C-alpha positions as CSV (number, residue, x, y, z in Angstrom):
1,X,145.6,138.6,61.0
2,X,143.8,135.4,60.7
3,X,146.4,133.3,62.3
4,X,146.9,136.1,65.1
5,X,143.5,135.6,66.1
6,X,142.8,131.9,66.4
7,X,144.4,131.4,69.6
8,X,141.6,134.2,70.7
9,X,138.6,132.7,69.0
10,X,139.9,129.1,70.9
11,X,139.9,130.3,74.2
12,X,136.9,132.1,73.7
13,X,135.5,129.3,72.5
14,X,136.7,127.2,75.4
15,X,135.1,129.4,77.6
16,X,132.0,129.6,75.9
17,X,131.7,125.9,76.2
18,X,132.3,125.6,79.8
19,X,129.9,128.2,80.5
20,X,127.3,126.1,78.6
21,X,128.3,122.5,80.5
22,X,127.9,124.1,83.8
23,X,125.3,126.4,83.0
24,X,123.3,122.8,82.2
25,X,124.3,121.6,85.3
26,X,123.4,124.2,87.1
27,X,119.5,124.3,85.0
28,X,119.2,120.3,85.3
29,X,119.5,121.0,89.2
30,X,116.8,123.6,88.9
31,X,114.7,120.9,87.0
32,X,115.4,118.8,90.1
33,X,114.3,121.0,92.6
34,X,110.8,122.0,90.4
35,X,110.3,117.8,90.5
36,X,110.6,118.0,94.2
37,X,108.3,120.7,94.9
38,X,105.7,119.5,92.5
39,X,105.5,116.0,93.5
40,X,104.9,117.5,97.1
41,X,101.8,119.6,95.3
42,X,100.7,117.2,93.6
43,X,100.3,114.7,97.4
44,X,99.6,117.7,99.3
45,X,96.6,117.8,97.1
46,X,95.4,114.1,96.8
47,X,97.7,111.8,98.9
48,X,97.1,109.2,96.3
49,X,98.3,105.8,96.0
50,X,97.3,102.9,94.3
51,X,95.2,100.1,95.5
52,X,97.0,97.6,93.7
53,X,99.8,98.6,95.3
54,X,98.8,97.1,98.5
55,X,99.0,93.9,97.1
56,X,102.4,93.9,97.1
57,X,102.8,95.3,100.3
58,X,101.2,92.4,101.7
59,X,103.3,89.7,100.2
60,X,106.1,91.9,101.0
61,X,104.6,92.0,104.5
62,X,104.3,88.4,104.7
63,X,107.6,87.6,103.4
64,X,109.0,89.5,106.3
65,X,106.8,87.8,109.1
66,X,108.1,84.5,107.8
67,X,104.8,83.4,106.1
68,X,106.4,83.1,102.5
69,X,106.0,85.0,99.5
70,X,101.9,84.6,99.5
71,X,99.3,86.4,99.6
72,X,97.1,84.6,101.7
73,X,99.4,82.1,104.3
74,X,99.5,78.4,103.0
75,X,98.6,79.8,99.8
76,X,101.5,79.9,96.7
77,X,99.7,82.3,94.4
78,X,101.4,84.6,91.7
79,X,99.5,88.1,92.4
80,X,102.1,90.2,91.5
81,X,104.8,91.3,88.9
82,X,107.0,93.1,90.6
83,X,109.3,90.6,92.4
84,X,112.6,92.5,92.5
85,X,110.4,95.3,94.4
86,X,108.1,93.1,97.0
87,X,112.1,92.1,97.7
88,X,113.4,95.3,98.5
89,X,110.0,96.1,100.5
90,X,109.8,92.9,102.4
91,X,113.7,94.2,103.5
92,X,112.6,97.3,104.7
93,X,109.6,95.8,106.9
94,X,111.8,93.3,108.1
95,X,113.3,95.9,109.6
96,X,110.3,97.7,110.9
97,X,109.9,100.7,108.9
98,X,106.4,101.5,107.4
99,X,106.5,100.5,103.7
100,X,103.6,102.7,102.7
101,X,105.3,106.2,103.1
102,X,108.4,104.8,101.7
103,X,107.6,103.2,98.6
104,X,106.6,106.6,97.7
105,X,110.2,108.1,99.0
106,X,112.1,105.1,97.2
107,X,109.8,105.6,93.9
108,X,111.1,109.7,93.9
109,X,114.6,109.0,94.3
110,X,114.4,106.6,91.9
111,X,112.3,109.4,89.4
112,X,115.8,111.9,90.0
113,X,118.2,109.0,88.8
114,X,116.0,108.9,85.6
115,X,115.8,112.2,85.0
116,X,119.8,112.6,85.6
117,X,120.3,109.3,83.3
118,X,117.8,110.9,80.2
119,X,119.5,114.1,80.5
120,X,123.3,112.0,79.7
121,X,122.0,110.0,76.7
122,X,122.0,112.2,73.8
123,X,126.1,112.7,74.5
124,X,125.6,108.6,74.7
125,X,124.0,109.4,70.9
126,X,126.0,111.4,68.8
127,X,130.2,111.8,68.6
128,X,129.6,115.4,68.2
129,X,129.9,117.8,71.6
130,X,126.6,118.8,72.0
131,X,124.8,122.1,73.5
132,X,123.7,120.4,77.2
133,X,121.1,122.8,77.8
134,X,119.3,121.6,74.8
135,X,119.3,118.3,76.9
136,X,117.1,120.1,79.6
137,X,113.9,119.6,77.2
138,X,113.5,115.8,78.1
139,X,114.1,116.4,81.4
140,X,111.8,119.3,81.9
141,X,109.0,117.3,79.9
142,X,109.6,114.4,82.4
143,X,109.2,116.3,85.4
144,X,106.0,117.8,84.7
145,X,104.3,115.3,82.6
146,X,101.6,113.9,84.6
147,X,102.2,110.3,84.2
148,X,105.8,110.5,85.6
149,X,105.1,112.7,89.1
150,X,101.6,111.0,89.4
151,X,103.3,107.8,89.8
152,X,105.5,108.6,92.1
153,X,103.5,108.3,94.2
154,X,101.2,105.0,93.6
155,X,103.5,102.9,95.9
156,X,104.1,100.4,92.6
157,X,107.7,99.3,91.2
158,X,107.2,101.9,87.7
159,X,109.7,104.3,88.7
160,X,112.0,101.4,89.6
161,X,111.1,99.3,86.3
162,X,111.7,103.0,84.4
163,X,115.3,103.5,85.7
164,X,116.5,100.1,85.1
165,X,115.3,100.5,81.6
166,X,116.5,103.7,80.8
167,X,119.6,102.7,82.8
168,X,119.8,99.6,80.4
169,X,119.3,101.7,77.3
170,X,122.2,104.1,78.3
171,X,124.8,101.7,79.4
172,X,124.5,99.8,75.8
173,X,124.8,103.0,73.9
174,X,127.9,103.7,76.1
175,X,129.6,100.3,76.0
176,X,127.6,97.4,74.8
177,X,130.2,94.8,75.8
178,X,130.0,95.5,79.3
179,X,129.4,93.1,81.9
180,X,126.8,94.9,84.2
181,X,124.5,95.6,81.0
182,X,122.9,91.8,81.2
183,X,123.1,92.0,85.0
184,X,120.9,95.7,84.6
185,X,118.4,93.7,82.0
186,X,117.9,90.7,84.5
187,X,117.2,93.5,87.4
188,X,114.6,95.0,85.4
189,X,113.1,91.4,84.5
190,X,113.0,90.7,87.7
191,X,110.8,93.7,88.5
192,X,108.7,93.4,85.5
193,X,107.9,90.6,83.0
194,X,108.1,93.5,80.0
195,X,112.1,93.7,80.8
196,X,112.3,90.1,78.7
197,X,111.4,92.6,75.9
198,X,115.1,95.0,76.8
199,X,117.1,91.5,76.8
200,X,115.3,91.0,72.8
201,X,116.0,94.6,71.8
202,X,119.7,94.5,73.2
203,X,120.6,91.2,72.2
204,X,119.1,92.4,68.5
205,X,121.1,95.6,68.4
206,X,124.6,93.8,69.7
207,X,124.4,91.4,66.9
208,X,123.7,94.2,64.2
209,X,126.6,96.6,66.2
210,X,129.0,93.4,67.0
211,X,128.5,91.4,63.9
212,X,128.6,88.8,66.2
213,X,126.7,86.6,69.2
214,X,128.1,87.9,72.3
215,X,128.0,84.8,74.0
216,X,128.9,86.1,77.3
217,X,126.1,88.4,77.5
218,X,123.4,85.5,76.2
219,X,125.0,83.2,79.6
220,X,125.2,85.8,82.2
221,X,121.6,86.7,81.8
222,X,120.3,83.0,81.9
223,X,122.9,82.4,84.5
224,X,121.1,84.9,86.6
225,X,117.4,84.6,85.3
226,X,117.3,80.5,84.5
227,X,117.8,79.9,88.5
228,X,114.9,82.3,89.2
229,X,112.3,81.0,86.6
230,X,113.5,77.5,87.5
231,X,112.4,79.0,91.9
232,X,108.9,80.9,90.2
233,X,107.8,77.9,88.7
234,X,108.1,75.4,91.7
235,X,107.2,77.0,93.5
236,X,103.6,78.7,92.3
237,X,103.3,76.0,89.4
238,X,102.6,78.2,86.2
239,X,104.8,79.9,83.5
240,X,103.9,83.2,83.8
241,X,102.2,85.0,87.0
242,X,98.6,84.4,87.7
243,X,97.9,87.9,87.0
244,X,98.8,87.5,83.3
245,X,95.8,84.1,83.3
246,X,93.4,86.9,84.8
247,X,93.7,90.1,82.8
248,X,94.9,88.1,79.2
249,X,91.6,86.9,77.7
250,X,91.9,84.9,74.2
251,X,90.0,87.4,72.5
252,X,93.3,89.0,71.1
253,X,91.7,91.6,68.3
254,X,89.5,93.0,70.9
255,X,91.9,93.1,73.1
256,X,94.2,94.7,71.2
257,X,91.4,97.3,69.6
258,X,91.5,98.4,73.4
259,X,95.0,98.7,73.2
260,X,94.7,101.0,70.4
261,X,92.4,102.8,71.9
262,X,94.8,103.7,75.2
263,X,97.8,104.7,72.8
264,X,95.6,107.0,71.3
265,X,94.2,108.2,74.1
266,X,97.4,108.5,75.7
267,X,98.8,110.5,72.6
268,X,95.6,112.9,73.0
269,X,96.2,113.7,76.2
270,X,99.9,114.1,76.0
271,X,99.4,116.7,72.9
272,X,100.4,114.3,69.9
273,X,101.1,117.5,67.9
274,X,103.6,118.5,70.2
275,X,105.5,115.3,69.0
276,X,105.7,116.4,65.8
277,X,109.3,117.6,65.8
278,X,110.4,113.9,66.5
279,X,110.1,113.3,62.9
280,X,113.4,115.4,62.2
281,X,115.4,112.9,64.3
282,X,115.3,110.5,61.6
283,X,116.1,113.4,59.0
284,X,118.6,114.8,60.5
285,X,120.4,111.5,62.4
286,X,120.9,108.3,60.6
287,X,122.6,105.8,63.3
288,X,122.5,102.4,64.5
289,X,121.9,103.8,68.5
290,X,118.7,105.4,67.2
291,X,117.6,102.6,65.4
292,X,117.8,100.7,69.0
293,X,116.1,103.5,70.8
294,X,113.4,103.9,68.3
295,X,113.2,99.3,68.6
296,X,112.7,100.1,72.6
297,X,109.8,102.8,71.7
298,X,108.1,100.6,68.8
299,X,108.2,97.1,70.3
300,X,107.0,98.3,73.8
301,X,104.1,100.5,72.5
302,X,102.9,97.2,70.4
303,X,103.5,95.0,73.6
304,X,101.2,97.4,75.3
305,X,98.5,97.3,72.2
306,X,98.3,93.6,72.5
307,X,97.8,93.2,75.9
308,X,95.1,95.8,75.6
309,X,96.2,98.6,77.9
310,X,95.8,99.3,81.5
311,X,92.6,100.1,83.7
312,X,94.6,102.3,86.0
313,X,95.0,106.0,85.4
314,X,97.2,108.2,83.7
315,X,99.1,105.4,81.3
316,X,100.8,103.7,83.5
317,X,102.6,101.5,80.7
318,X,104.0,104.1,78.8
319,X,106.3,105.3,81.3
320,X,109.1,102.9,80.2
321,X,109.1,104.6,77.2
322,X,108.6,108.7,78.2
323,X,112.2,109.1,78.0
324,X,112.8,108.3,74.4
325,X,109.9,110.1,73.4
326,X,110.9,113.0,74.8
327,X,114.1,112.2,73.7
328,X,113.0,112.1,70.2
329,X,111.4,115.4,70.4
330,X,114.2,117.3,71.9
331,X,116.6,116.0,69.4
332,X,114.1,116.7,66.4
333,X,114.1,120.3,68.1
334,X,117.9,120.8,68.5
335,X,118.1,119.7,64.7
336,X,116.1,122.2,63.6
337,X,117.3,125.0,65.8
338,X,121.3,124.1,64.0
339,X,119.7,123.8,60.7
340,X,121.8,126.2,58.2
341,X,121.5,127.4,55.0
342,X,124.1,127.9,52.2
343,X,123.8,131.6,51.5
344,X,127.1,133.0,51.6
345,X,128.6,132.1,54.7
346,X,125.8,130.1,55.9
347,X,122.5,131.6,56.7
348,X,121.1,130.1,60.5
349,X,118.0,129.3,59.4
350,X,117.5,127.5,62.8
351,X,117.2,130.6,64.5
352,X,113.9,131.0,63.3
353,X,113.4,127.4,65.3
354,X,114.6,128.8,68.7
355,X,111.1,130.9,68.9
356,X,109.2,127.6,68.4
357,X,111.0,125.6,70.5
358,X,110.7,127.8,73.1
359,X,106.8,128.1,72.4
360,X,105.9,124.2,72.4
361,X,108.3,123.7,75.6
362,X,106.0,126.4,77.7
363,X,102.7,124.8,75.7
364,X,104.1,121.4,76.8
365,X,104.4,122.1,80.4
366,X,101.3,123.9,80.1
367,X,99.3,121.0,78.7
368,X,100.6,118.6,81.4
369,X,100.0,121.5,84.7
370,X,96.2,121.3,82.8
371,X,96.0,117.2,82.8
372,X,97.5,117.4,86.3
373,X,95.1,119.9,87.7
374,X,92.1,118.6,85.9
375,X,92.7,114.8,87.5
376,X,93.6,116.0,91.3
377,X,90.9,118.6,91.5
378,X,88.3,115.8,90.5
379,X,85.9,115.4,93.7
380,X,87.8,112.5,94.8
381,X,90.1,110.4,92.1
382,X,91.0,107.7,94.2
383,X,90.0,106.9,97.5
384,X,90.4,103.5,97.6
385,X,93.2,103.4,99.7
386,X,92.2,105.5,102.2
387,X,88.4,104.0,102.5
388,X,90.0,100.5,102.5
389,X,92.3,101.6,105.4
390,X,89.4,103.3,107.3
391,X,87.2,100.3,106.3
392,X,89.6,97.7,108.5
393,X,88.2,98.5,111.7
394,X,85.1,98.1,111.4
395,X,85.3,94.5,110.2
396,X,88.1,94.0,113.3
397,X,85.2,94.9,115.6
398,X,82.4,93.0,113.9
399,X,80.4,91.1,116.4
400,X,80.7,88.1,114.0
401,X,84.4,87.8,114.2
402,X,85.3,86.5,110.8
403,X,88.9,85.4,109.2
404,X,87.9,85.7,105.4
405,X,86.7,88.0,103.1
406,X,85.9,88.2,100.0
407,X,86.8,91.4,97.8
408,X,87.3,93.1,94.3
409,X,89.7,96.1,95.9
410,X,92.2,93.5,97.4
411,X,94.6,95.5,98.1
412,X,94.5,98.2,100.9
413,X,91.3,96.3,103.4
414,X,93.8,93.2,102.5
415,X,96.6,94.9,103.6
416,X,95.2,95.8,106.9
417,X,93.4,92.7,107.6
418,X,96.6,91.0,107.7
419,X,95.2,88.1,109.5
420,X,92.2,87.3,107.4
421,X,92.1,84.9,104.4
422,X,91.1,87.2,101.1
423,X,89.3,85.7,98.7
424,X,90.0,88.1,95.7
425,X,87.0,87.9,93.5
426,X,88.5,89.7,90.3
427,X,91.0,86.7,90.2
428,X,94.5,88.3,91.0
429,X,95.1,86.6,93.9
430,X,92.9,83.5,93.1
431,X,93.9,80.8,90.8
432,X,90.7,79.4,90.4
433,X,89.4,82.6,89.0
434,X,92.2,83.6,87.3
435,X,92.1,80.3,85.2
436,X,88.1,80.3,84.5
437,X,87.1,80.0,81.2
438,X,83.8,82.2,81.7
439,X,84.5,86.2,81.8
440,X,83.1,88.6,80.5
441,X,83.3,89.9,76.8
442,X,86.4,92.5,76.5
443,X,84.3,94.7,74.8
444,X,81.6,95.1,77.8
445,X,84.0,96.4,80.0
446,X,86.8,99.6,80.1
447,X,88.6,97.8,82.9
448,X,91.3,96.1,81.8
449,X,92.2,92.9,83.9
450,X,88.4,92.9,85.4
451,X,86.7,90.5,83.3
452,X,86.9,87.1,85.1
453,X,84.5,85.9,87.9
454,X,83.0,83.1,89.7
455,X,80.6,83.8,91.3
456,X,79.1,80.8,92.9
457,X,83.1,79.2,93.4
458,X,83.3,82.3,95.6
459,X,80.5,81.6,97.9
460,X,81.5,77.8,98.3
461,X,84.5,79.5,100.1
462,X,82.1,80.8,102.7
463,X,83.2,83.9,103.5
464,X,82.6,85.5,106.4
465,X,82.0,89.4,104.4
466,X,81.5,90.2,101.4
467,X,82.4,93.4,99.7
468,X,81.0,94.0,96.1
469,X,82.3,97.1,93.5
470,X,84.7,98.9,95.6
471,X,85.5,99.9,99.1
472,X,85.2,103.4,97.7
473,X,82.1,102.9,96.0
474,X,80.5,99.4,97.1
475,X,77.9,98.5,94.4
476,X,77.3,95.8,92.2
477,X,80.3,96.9,89.2
478,X,80.9,93.2,87.7
479,X,79.5,90.3,86.8
480,X,80.6,88.3,89.5
481,X,78.7,90.8,92.1
482,X,75.4,90.3,90.4
483,X,76.0,86.6,90.4
484,X,76.6,86.4,94.3
485,X,74.1,88.6,94.9
486,X,71.4,86.7,92.9
487,X,72.3,82.9,94.4
488,X,70.1,81.7,96.7
489,X,72.8,80.5,99.2
490,X,73.5,84.8,99.3
491,X,70.1,85.6,99.9
492,X,69.5,83.2,103.0
493,X,73.2,83.5,104.6
494,X,74.0,87.2,104.5
495,X,72.7,90.7,105.3
496,X,74.1,94.2,104.6
497,X,76.2,95.7,107.1
498,X,75.6,99.8,106.6
499,X,78.9,101.8,108.3
500,X,77.4,105.3,109.0
501,X,80.2,107.0,107.5
502,X,80.6,108.5,104.4
503,X,83.4,106.8,101.7
504,X,85.7,108.9,99.4
505,X,82.9,109.0,97.2
506,X,80.1,110.0,99.2
507,X,78.8,106.4,99.4
508,X,77.8,104.6,102.9
509,X,80.3,102.1,103.8
510,X,78.3,98.7,102.7
511,X,79.3,95.0,103.2
512,X,77.8,91.8,103.7
513,X,78.5,89.6,106.7
514,X,77.6,85.9,106.9
515,X,74.3,85.9,109.8
516,X,76.4,83.9,112.6
517,X,74.3,84.2,115.7
518,X,71.4,86.5,115.9
519,X,70.7,88.5,112.7
520,X,70.7,92.5,112.5
521,X,67.3,94.3,113.9
522,X,65.2,96.7,112.1
523,X,66.3,99.2,114.8
524,X,70.3,98.8,113.4
525,X,68.9,100.6,110.3
526,X,67.5,103.3,112.0
527,X,68.2,106.6,110.7
528,X,68.6,105.1,107.4
529,X,65.3,107.1,105.4
530,X,66.6,108.9,102.5
531,X,69.7,107.3,102.1
532,X,67.9,104.5,99.7
533,X,69.5,107.1,96.2
534,X,72.8,106.4,97.2
535,X,73.9,102.9,95.0
536,X,75.1,101.5,98.0
537,X,71.8,101.8,99.8
538,X,70.1,100.9,97.0
539,X,71.6,97.6,96.6
540,X,71.1,97.1,100.3
541,X,67.5,97.5,100.2
542,X,67.1,95.3,97.7
543,X,69.0,92.2,99.1
544,X,66.4,92.9,102.2
545,X,64.1,92.9,99.8
546,X,65.2,89.4,98.3
547,X,65.4,88.1,101.6
548,X,62.0,89.2,103.0
549,X,60.6,87.6,99.2
550,X,62.7,84.2,99.6
551,X,60.8,83.9,102.9
552,X,57.4,85.2,101.9
553,X,57.7,82.2,99.1
554,X,58.1,79.6,101.8
555,X,55.3,80.9,104.1
556,X,57.8,82.5,106.7
557,X,55.5,85.2,107.0
558,X,57.2,86.2,110.8
559,X,60.6,86.4,108.9
560,X,59.5,87.9,105.7
561,X,57.8,90.6,107.7
562,X,61.0,91.1,110.0
563,X,62.6,91.6,106.8
564,X,60.1,93.6,104.9
565,X,60.4,96.1,107.9
566,X,64.8,96.5,107.9
567,X,63.6,97.8,104.2
568,X,61.2,100.0,105.1
569,X,63.7,101.7,107.7
570,X,65.9,102.6,104.6
571,X,63.2,103.3,102.3
572,X,59.8,104.3,104.3
573,X,57.9,105.5,101.5
574,X,58.9,102.3,99.3
575,X,55.4,101.7,97.8
576,X,57.0,98.0,97.0
577,X,58.0,97.5,99.9
578,X,55.3,98.1,102.1
579,X,52.7,96.6,99.3
580,X,54.5,93.3,100.1
581,X,54.8,93.8,103.8
582,X,50.8,94.2,103.9
583,X,50.4,91.5,102.4
584,X,52.3,88.9,104.5
585,X,50.2,91.0,107.5
586,X,47.4,90.1,105.3
587,X,48.7,85.7,105.1
588,X,49.2,86.3,108.5
589,X,45.6,87.1,109.5
590,X,46.7,90.3,110.8
591,X,44.0,91.6,108.8
592,X,43.5,95.6,110.6
593,X,47.9,96.3,110.1
594,X,47.6,95.3,106.4
595,X,44.8,97.6,106.0
596,X,46.7,100.6,108.1
597,X,49.6,99.6,105.3
598,X,47.1,99.8,102.1
599,X,45.8,103.0,103.3
600,X,49.2,104.4,103.7
601,X,50.4,103.7,100.0
602,X,46.9,105.0,99.0
603,X,47.9,108.5,100.5
604,X,51.1,108.3,98.9
605,X,52.1,110.3,95.4
606,X,51.7,107.6,93.0
607,X,54.6,105.8,91.7
608,X,53.9,102.7,90.4
609,X,50.5,102.7,89.2
610,X,50.5,98.9,89.4
611,X,51.2,98.5,92.7
612,X,48.3,102.1,93.2
613,X,45.4,100.0,92.1
614,X,45.8,96.2,93.8
615,X,46.5,98.3,96.9
616,X,43.0,100.0,96.4
617,X,41.5,96.7,95.3
618,X,43.0,94.8,97.9
619,X,41.7,97.6,100.6
620,X,38.2,97.5,98.9
621,X,38.0,93.5,99.1
622,X,39.0,93.8,102.9
623,X,36.4,96.5,103.9
624,X,34.1,94.3,101.4
625,X,34.4,91.4,103.3
626,X,33.6,93.2,106.9
627,X,30.7,94.9,105.3
628,X,32.0,98.4,104.9
629,X,30.0,99.1,101.9
630,X,30.5,102.6,101.5
631,X,34.4,102.1,102.2
632,X,35.1,99.5,99.4
633,X,33.2,101.2,96.6
634,X,35.1,104.3,97.5
635,X,38.2,102.5,97.0
636,X,37.0,100.8,93.6
637,X,36.1,104.0,92.4
638,X,39.9,104.9,93.1
639,X,41.2,102.4,91.1
640,X,38.8,103.2,88.2
641,X,40.0,107.0,88.3
642,X,43.6,105.6,87.4
643,X,42.9,102.4,85.7
644,X,38.8,102.9,83.7
645,X,39.2,99.3,82.2
646,X,40.0,97.5,85.1
647,X,37.5,94.5,85.5
648,X,38.0,93.4,89.4
649,X,37.3,96.9,90.2
650,X,34.1,97.3,88.1
651,X,32.7,93.7,89.1
652,X,33.2,94.6,92.6
653,X,31.4,97.8,92.3
654,X,28.5,96.1,91.2
655,X,28.2,93.6,93.9
656,X,28.4,96.7,96.2
657,X,25.5,98.2,94.3
658,X,23.2,95.2,94.7
659,X,24.1,94.8,98.6
660,X,22.9,98.3,98.5
661,X,20.0,98.0,96.6
662,X,19.2,95.0,98.9
663,X,19.7,97.1,101.9
């Protein structure tokens, strides 16, 4: 009876296998469609791109235009770490295609291919046939993850590197002797320097697996990589990209601490407890292939910690290992759901974990949606790119007709100012600043790669324009900004220009330009009253004030009054500005005008007691000199009302009393 039923059972089993296989493919197509609509939704809400991507775009455009692989024409600086990505973009730029939107389309294609390869990796890990529906868990996790989806829109090489990384892993698992393997790893290394880690880990895996050194693997990789490295070194002159010197400091302990925090925050944002099922992978499955994939995750994580993480949003450094992380979770859940207990014919205990698996999947997707939603619904998650594009025409139309600009946001505005020489004040594209030993202590800034500066060097280049902070939020953000702002050369030679269009973060555009012909007039600052609550305008006013005080110290009172008047247009009730303005009129012997301003200060609400007292005393002294004793006494009484122990006011009141007695 048993033998009779065997063919029928076998047919049912085959049909079930075919059904599962094709239903898995069908559901994979559903995940791909989900990714498309999800990314389209995010793009419609943010139009998000990374400003740093435009550094690569500028290199690609210069290469396409025959200027060489440079940021500034004639300057060989390796301010990028994505050679292959730049090369691909330059090919399309040469063909006349707009590489800005193209970068998103290419990244989306790479993301789709990554999901498809991730779907097939479990079948390479095990010899036994697998339920393909389980393979969709890691794919779904990827498609809904904020890091994975958001960085498709970044414009950077992140998804090209991810694709080449996961492809190298998949090929190693499928056929470690394939001649295509060193070629894939070489392409990954061209895309990101971290690709060399893939080579090292794969070499170790092959050594243990094959019990010999694969000379062909090493030679083929070196035959490809060494000529590239020699060209790099001869072209740029340094062993590492300029960005390495700009970003990596000598304080590795503090830097590593920051990397640990970065890792912790990534796990926390990703729902760290959801990774618990990954433990069951190592309980249920023991194989060399699993060790190889685990080493990829461990070594990349250690690398991320050592370099201190990243300042850009949503943990992009973890993107290359995200598929591995989710594969471990998926395979842990698979093992849990396949557990059987030896009770009679084997009780399928794993059935009890199926609801748990579904719950984890739903909870993870909900968590990912929540992270994405909270990010894209911030007032402005990142408007550097959009503001850089909007800012460029103002510079191009400026009457100064300048050709050089110093920036911290050296991406978007630099790309849209192709003929300008750009001074990258953070040093990513500047050899001098990148190798400068003076830097902010790592613990004093959360922005990895923003520690180096040299304000004096920037001013020595005499840029026609300087933009502090970022384009979106032009304020003193970095130590180099402050150093420049306090330099006498900056105070003498530059002036703030206000563009009356709000940036993405709600600030007015403010930049500083070298005065070449005639300086701006007070009328150029008309209509800005009350805008000094904005940080950008606060610094603009401060610069005008510093400029005015500089001329005051030189006893050039006309020029000092000229600058104080500009500052007053921004903040008409600023008593510090009013007081200094009145003093300059006094030094100029314009006594009536000085008195008018002192009166104005006294009639304003008291914001600075010292200035109020000085204004009362000065006005009283002027009245006293004119013989207006009652008016003078009134001023000194106002002083004593605020400052009862003021010796000068007491003395002058005594003098007034004597004069009144004589009269």
